[in-house]
LUMKOL-99458 format. One record per residue (C-alpha): residue number from 1; residue in one letter; x, y, z negated. Coordinates in nm, 4 decimals, m for minus. Each point is the difference from the previous one (the first is absolute). Example, Ala and Ser with C-alpha at 12.3 -4.5 7.8 and 13.67 -1.06 7.14 Angstrom:
REM LUMKOL-99458
[1 'A' [1.2300 m0.4500 m0.7800]],
[2 'S' [0.1370 0.3440 0.0660]],
REM end
This chain:
REM LUMKOL-99458
[1 'V' [0.7856 31.2810 2.8599]],
[2 'M' [m0.1739 m0.3300 m0.0906]],
[3 'S' [m0.2189 0.0125 m0.3071]],
[4 'L' [m0.0163 m0.2827 m0.2544]],
[5 'T' [m0.2961 m0.0914 m0.2226]],
[6 'P' [0.0795 m0.0564 m0.3624]],
[7 'G' [m0.0635 m0.3811 0.0454]],
[8 'E' [0.2725 m0.0217 0.2708]],
[9 'I' [0.2719 0.1495 m0.1889]],
[10 'P' [0.0512 m0.2978 m0.2530]],
[11 'L' [0.0000 m0.2327 0.3150]],
[12 'I' [0.2754 0.1911 0.1662]],
[13 'V' [0.2150 0.0267 m0.3211]],
[14 'D' [m0.0628 m0.3937 m0.0465]],
[15 'H' [0.1059 m0.0615 0.3556]],
[16 'L' [0.3202 0.2063 m0.0539]],
[17 'G' [0.0769 m0.1919 m0.3091]],
[18 'N' [m0.0441 m0.3256 0.1849]],
[19 'A' [0.2324 0.1305 0.2824]],
[20 'D' [0.2832 0.0293 m0.2589]],
[21 'R' [m0.0471 m0.3695 m0.0919]],
[22 'Y' [0.0151 m0.1029 0.3720]],
[23 'V' [0.3198 0.2060 0.0374]],
[24 'A' [0.1521 m0.1607 m0.2912]],
[25 'L' [m0.0679 m0.3422 0.1475]],
[26 'G' [0.2051 0.0843 0.3041]],
[27 'P' [0.3517 m0.0656 m0.1648]],
[28 'L' [m0.1444 m0.3228 m0.1402]],
[29 'F' [m0.0937 m0.1370 0.3389]],
[30 'K' [0.3362 0.1250 0.1351]],
[31 'Q' [0.1761 m0.2084 m0.2672]],
[32 'A' [m0.2114 m0.3062 0.0657]],
[33 'F' [0.0777 0.0193 0.3742]],
[34 'D' [0.3842 0.0659 m0.0720]],
[35 'F' [m0.0024 m0.2989 m0.2298]],
[36 'L' [m0.1455 m0.2195 0.2756]],
[37 'R' [0.2223 0.1308 0.2625]],
[38 'T' [0.3172 m0.0393 m0.2053]],
[39 'T' [m0.0770 m0.3237 m0.1709]],
[40 'D' [0.1576 m0.3117 0.1639]],
[41 'L' [m0.1875 m0.3218 0.0569]],
[42 'N' [0.1650 m0.1766 m0.2849]],
[43 'T' [m0.1882 0.2187 m0.2398]],
[44 'L' [m0.3231 0.0403 0.1945]],
[45 'I' [m0.0595 m0.3722 0.0982]],
[46 'P' [m0.0007 m0.1125 m0.3769]],
[47 'I' [m0.2458 0.2744 m0.0885]],
[48 'I' [m0.2415 m0.0819 0.2700]],
[49 'N' [0.0292 m0.3808 m0.0581]],
[50 'H' [m0.0614 0.0424 m0.3686]],
[51 'W' [m0.2989 0.2251 0.0793]],
[52 'F' [m0.1504 m0.2780 0.2186]],
[53 'H' [0.0726 m0.2614 m0.2690]],
[54 'L' [m0.1739 0.1986 m0.2681]],
[55 'L' [m0.2903 0.0927 0.2243]],
[56 'S' [m0.0712 m0.3626 0.1085]],
[57 'A' [0.0250 m0.1118 m0.3754]],
[58 'I' [m0.2503 0.2647 m0.1051]],
[59 'I' [m0.2373 m0.0869 0.2760]],
[60 'W' [0.0127 m0.3752 m0.0497]],
[61 'I' [m0.0144 0.0190 m0.3871]],
[62 'G' [m0.2350 0.2865 m0.0085]],
[63 'G' [m0.2361 m0.1855 0.2438]],
[64 'L' [0.0220 m0.3097 m0.2240]],
[65 'A' [m0.0890 0.2285 m0.2968]],
[66 'F' [m0.2974 0.1582 0.1739]],
[67 'L' [m0.1293 m0.3610 0.0707]],
[68 'V' [0.0417 m0.1089 m0.3486]],
[69 'M' [m0.0893 0.3122 m0.1988]],
[70 'A' [m0.2738 0.1439 0.2155]],
[71 'V' [m0.1390 m0.2246 0.2790]],
[72 'T' [m0.0688 m0.3255 m0.1785]],
[73 'P' [m0.1366 0.1434 m0.3371]],
[74 'G' [m0.1993 0.2679 0.1874]],
[75 'L' [m0.1651 m0.2543 0.2179]],
[76 'E' [m0.0757 m0.2345 m0.3012]],
[77 'K' [m0.2088 0.2754 m0.1476]],
[78 'A' [m0.1452 0.1453 0.3189]],
[79 'V' [m0.1098 m0.2985 0.2291]],
[80 'P' [m0.1427 m0.3404 m0.0533]],
[81 'K' [0.2348 m0.2562 m0.0539]],
[82 'D' [m0.0527 m0.1850 0.3360]],
[83 'Q' [0.1150 0.3178 0.1709]],
[84 'I' [0.3210 0.0562 m0.1811]],
[85 'K' [0.2050 m0.2487 0.2054]],
[86 'P' [m0.0973 0.1370 0.3480]],
[87 'I' [0.0694 0.3571 m0.0935]],
[88 'T' [0.3311 m0.0632 m0.1674]],
[89 'D' [0.0985 m0.2214 0.2813]],
[90 'I' [m0.0478 0.3053 0.2423]],
[91 'F' [0.2165 0.2119 m0.2173]],
[92 'Y' [0.2661 m0.2636 m0.0287]],
[93 'R' [0.0067 m0.0628 0.3753]],
[94 'H' [0.0889 0.3501 0.0612]],
[95 'Y' [0.2542 0.0081 m0.2936]],
[96 'K' [0.1563 m0.3271 0.1303]],
[97 'K' [0.1003 0.1483 0.3302]],
[98 'V' [0.1731 0.2953 m0.1508]],
[99 'A' [0.1694 m0.2105 m0.2839]],
[100 'G' [0.1328 m0.2317 0.2791]],
[101 'I' [0.1823 0.2832 0.1608]],
[102 'L' [0.1094 0.1459 m0.3363]],
[103 'I' [0.1628 m0.3365 m0.0921]],
[104 'V' [0.2230 0.0158 0.3004]],
[105 'V' [0.0966 0.3687 m0.0689]],
[106 'L' [0.0699 m0.0742 m0.3594]],
[107 'L' [0.2296 m0.2929 0.0776]],
[108 'F' [0.1950 0.1832 0.2634]],
[109 'T' [0.0316 0.3301 m0.1904]],
[110 'G' [0.0903 m0.1875 m0.3237]],
[111 'G' [0.2912 m0.1655 0.1805]],
[112 'V' [0.1158 0.3379 0.1262]],
[113 'N' [m0.0440 0.1419 m0.3436]],
[114 'L' [0.2235 m0.2760 m0.1517]],
[115 'H' [0.2625 0.0708 0.2515]],
[116 'Y' [0.0138 0.3754 m0.0823]],
[117 'V' [m0.0127 m0.0654 m0.3771]],
[118 'N' [0.2874 m0.2436 0.0521]],
[119 'Q' [0.1980 0.2884 0.1612]],
[120 'V' [m0.0730 0.2270 m0.2823]],
[121 'I' [0.1060 m0.2328 m0.2683]],
[122 'T' [0.3160 m0.0869 0.1865]],
[123 'S' [0.0915 0.3656 0.0379]],
[124 'Q' [m0.0719 0.0687 m0.3693]],
[125 'T' [0.1596 m0.2983 m0.1651]],
[126 'G' [0.2252 m0.1660 0.2627]],
[127 'S' [m0.1915 m0.3264 m0.0138]],
[128 'G' [m0.3063 m0.1118 0.1927]],
[129 'I' [m0.3442 m0.0817 m0.1412]],
[130 'Q' [0.0827 m0.3630 m0.0483]],
[131 'Y' [0.2199 0.1086 m0.3094]],
[132 'H' [m0.2849 0.1913 m0.1592]],
[133 'S' [m0.2065 m0.2656 m0.1957]],
[134 'K' [m0.2682 0.2314 m0.1557]],
[135 'Y' [m0.0821 0.1318 0.3542]],
[136 'L' [m0.0078 m0.3597 0.1367]],
[137 'I' [m0.2207 m0.1356 m0.2710]],
[138 'V' [m0.2660 0.2741 0.0470]],
[139 'F' [0.0257 m0.0425 0.3737]],
[140 'M' [m0.0568 m0.3718 m0.0291]],
[141 'I' [m0.2961 0.0527 m0.2298]],
[142 'K' [m0.1493 0.2464 0.2485]],
[143 'L' [0.0661 m0.2515 0.2835]],
[144 'L' [m0.1795 m0.2684 m0.1890]],
[145 'L' [m0.2938 0.2162 m0.0689]],
[146 'V' [m0.0159 0.1107 0.3721]],
[147 'L' [0.0108 m0.3722 0.0879]],
[148 'G' [m0.2979 m0.0649 m0.2266]],
[149 'L' [m0.1977 0.2842 0.1468]],
[150 'L' [0.0938 m0.1149 0.3585]],
[151 'T' [m0.1057 m0.3419 m0.0852]],
[152 'L' [m0.3412 0.1182 m0.1205]],
[153 'F' [m0.0534 0.1986 0.3127]],
[154 'L' [0.1007 m0.2756 0.2382]],
[155 'Y' [m0.2273 m0.2408 m0.1915]],
[156 'T' [m0.2920 0.2231 0.0806]],
[157 'V' [0.1032 0.0437 0.3582]],
[158 'I' [0.0702 m0.3683 0.0771]],
[159 'F' [m0.1777 m0.2218 m0.2461]],
[160 'K' [m0.2693 0.1771 m0.1505]],
[161 'S' [m0.3427 m0.1857 0.0415]],
[162 'D' [m0.3283 0.1716 0.0499]],
[163 'D' [m0.1727 m0.1799 m0.2778]],
[164 'E' [m0.2196 0.2014 m0.2352]],
[165 'A' [0.1215 0.0468 m0.3552]],
[166 'D' [m0.1427 m0.2461 m0.2553]],
[167 'E' [m0.3073 0.0965 m0.2049]],
[168 'G' [0.0993 0.2343 m0.2771]],
[169 'E' [0.3383 0.0558 0.1642]],
[170 'S' [0.0843 0.3630 0.1096]],
[171 'Y' [0.1167 0.0239 0.3678]],
[172 'E' [0.3494 0.1230 0.0621]],
[173 'V' [0.0798 0.0886 0.3482]],
[174 'I' [0.3635 m0.0698 m0.0637]],
[175 'P' [0.0547 m0.3066 m0.2259]],
[176 'F' [0.1616 0.1046 m0.3287]],
[177 'Q' [m0.0432 0.3593 0.0941]],
[178 'R' [0.0560 0.1375 m0.3517]],
[179 'A' [0.3267 m0.2083 m0.0314]],
[180 'A' [0.1023 0.1422 0.3489]],
[181 'L' [m0.0640 0.3509 m0.1149]],
[182 'W' [0.2030 m0.0432 m0.3133]],
[183 'M' [0.2777 m0.1465 0.2196]],
[184 'G' [m0.0128 0.3180 0.2056]],
[185 'F' [0.0293 0.2154 m0.3164]],
[186 'F' [0.3094 m0.1985 m0.1091]],
[187 'I' [0.1535 0.0343 0.3520]],
[188 'I' [m0.0284 0.3691 m0.0463]],
[189 'L' [0.1492 m0.0081 m0.3280]],
[190 'C' [0.3003 m0.2126 0.1274]],
[191 'A' [0.0470 0.2498 0.2799]],
[192 'A' [0.0221 0.2817 m0.2376]],
[193 'A' [0.2512 m0.1830 m0.2183]],
[194 'M' [0.2074 m0.0780 0.3176]],
[195 'K' [m0.0029 0.3728 0.0940]],
[196 'H' [0.1708 0.0869 m0.3280]],
[197 'L' [0.2256 m0.2904 m0.0280]],
[198 'H' [0.2236 0.1099 0.2864]],
[199 'Q' [0.0277 0.3668 m0.0910]],
REM end
């Protein structure tokens, strides 16, 4: 017969309690796998596509927010003024590569989202998206904001000069970076409105 020390008894009891939790998760995993196995592609593709769209937007706008809210102000306080530009340019060079890929993903997944939303609206109301003025107005506002953000991004990629900021002027790695961040916030607001306008 194995003898237990008083200190080992609570550990065994705790382990048995956790075992009940793991056993309880079994049916949950089974339901998840059954859902994936029985779900047709017409349900799964829009979910995965929308996930990629949201993930890309979060990374793009979140990266911009990090540059505006943390990197630039932090460097302005922590390093001499002549070192701000080279350091922020290094951050932005890495962000720019990722953002370029994300733009392509956002445009593609946005088009696919629009197709599936049109199918949902047509099945609910009998008429396509072109007959729903509120949805189209918010969609056009969102497209204009995306176009503005895209213009600022392409400006920094193609036309941005390497000149130093003027004396007394704070250096911005992205021109009008605060305006770009606000555009990103309003893009997310439009996306939230669109989500509820077709339900």
